[in-house]
C-alpha positions in Angstrom: 102.1 37.3 51.7 100.2 34.0 51.5 97.3 35.8 49.7 99.8 37.5 47.3 101.3 34.0 46.5 97.8 32.6 45.8 97.0 35.5 43.5 100.3 35.1 41.7 99.9 31.3 41.3 96.5 31.8 39.6 98.1 34.1 37.0 94.7 35.6 36.3 91.9 37.4 38.1 91.4 35.7 41.4 88.2 35.9 43.3 88.7 37.1 46.9 86.8 35.4 49.6 85.7 37.4 52.7 86.4 40.8 54.1 89.8 39.8 55.4 91.1 39.0 52.0 89.6 42.1 50.5 91.2 44.3 53.1 94.6 42.7 52.6 94.3 43.0 48.8 93.4 46.7 49.3 96.7 47.1 51.2 98.5 45.3 48.3 96.9 47.6 45.8 98.1 50.6 47.6 101.6 49.2 47.4 101.1 48.5 43.7 101.3 44.8 44.0 97.9 43.9 42.7 95.1 45.4 40.5 91.7 45.0 42.0 88.4 44.8 40.0 85.0 45.1 41.7 81.6 44.1 40.3 78.3 45.0 41.9 75.4 42.6 41.5 72.0 43.6 42.7 69.4 41.1 43.7 66.3 42.2 41.7 64.1 40.5 44.3 64.9 42.9 47.1 67.2 45.5 48.5 70.1 43.1 49.0 73.2 43.5 46.9 76.7 42.0 47.0 80.0 42.7 45.5 82.4 40.3 43.9 86.1 41.4 44.3 88.9 40.1 42.1 92.6 40.7 42.3 95.4 40.2 39.7 99.2 40.3 40.4 101.2 43.1 38.9 104.9 43.0 38.0 105.7 44.9 41.2 103.9 42.2 43.2 106.0 39.6 41.5 109.1 41.5 42.4 107.9 41.8 46.0 107.5 38.0 46.1 111.0 37.4 44.6 112.5 39.9 47.1 110.7 38.3 50.0 111.8 34.7 49.1 115.3 35.6 48.1 
């Protein structure tokens, strides 16, 4: 729930850092608590590419936080 609170506090798209946060956000998305956006950036100098993942809280996520804290 700490990640969900951080996403809610930002009140906008929040960049996720590391695979642990991305996996947790994927769980939250399945529950309908966040919306996830992924962007793929390709390094034109070689075969390496990386993905930036962002999450934004949904109304269901806000309700989950209120229910958890109440």
